[in-house]
C-alpha positions in Angstrom: -6.0 -36.9 50.4 -4.3 -34.2 52.5 -0.8 -33.8 53.3 0.4 -34.6 56.7 0.5 -31.6 59.0 4.0 -30.2 59.6 5.3 -28.5 62.6 5.5 -24.6 62.4 9.0 -23.1 61.8 10.7 -22.0 64.9 12.7 -18.8 65.3 16.0 -20.5 64.5 14.5 -22.0 61.4 13.3 -18.6 60.2 16.6 -17.0 61.0 18.3 -19.5 58.8 16.2 -18.5 55.8 17.3 -14.8 56.3 20.1 -13.8 54.0 23.5 -14.1 55.8 24.4 -10.4 55.8 21.1 -9.6 57.8 21.0 -12.5 60.1 22.8 -10.8 63.1 21.0 -7.5 62.8 17.4 -8.5 62.0 14.8 -9.2 64.6 12.4 -12.1 64.4 9.1 -12.5 66.3 7.2 -15.6 65.7 3.5 -15.1 66.2 1.7 -18.1 67.7 -0.6 -19.5 65.1 0.7 -17.0 62.6 3.7 -15.8 60.6 7.1 -14.7 61.8 7.6 -11.0 61.6 11.1 -10.2 60.4 12.5 -6.8 60.8 15.7 -5.7 59.0 16.2 -8.5 56.5 17.5 -7.8 53.0 16.2 -11.0 51.8 14.5 -14.3 52.8 14.9 -17.7 51.0 12.0 -19.9 50.2 12.1 -23.8 50.8 14.1 -24.3 47.6 16.7 -21.8 48.7 15.8 -19.1 46.2 16.3 -15.7 47.9 13.5 -13.2 47.6 14.3 -9.5 48.3 12.5 -8.1 51.5 11.0 -4.9 50.0 9.5 -3.7 53.4 11.1 -2.9 56.7 9.1 -5.8 58.2 8.0 -8.8 56.4 5.7 -11.7 57.4 7.3 -15.1 56.8 5.1 -18.2 56.5 5.7 -20.7 59.4 2.7 -23.0 58.6 4.0 -24.4 55.3 0.7 -23.5 53.7 1.4 -20.3 51.9 0.9 -20.1 48.1 3.5 -17.1 48.2 6.3 -18.8 50.2 8.4 -17.5 51.8 5.8 -14.9 52.5 2.7 -15.4 54.7 -0.5 -15.1 52.6 -3.0 -15.5 55.5 -3.7 -19.2 54.7 -3.0 -20.3 58.4 -6.2 -18.3 59.3 -8.3 -20.4 57.0 -6.6 -23.7 58.0 -7.4 -22.8 61.8 -10.9 -22.1 61.1 -11.3 -25.3 59.4 -9.9 -27.3 62.2 -12.0 -25.5 64.8 -15.2 -26.3 62.7 -14.3 -29.9 62.6 
């Protein structure tokens, strides 16, 4: 049995995961069907509220809820989309 599909995270939802000290100065670009690219964040929280340091100037944050490396995107959205297209 598969878990029910969840709506992708919105820009505001992603911004709420960024550490409070970086929220005002970071830029977030949500890629349709892909991750949110976050520029300038010091840390990003996962679904349990645990903060993970952003070790790069731009990080990809999972918006599809399927990543095994949350909060980071691991590309699983590509596999999921391919499976949906193939039926």
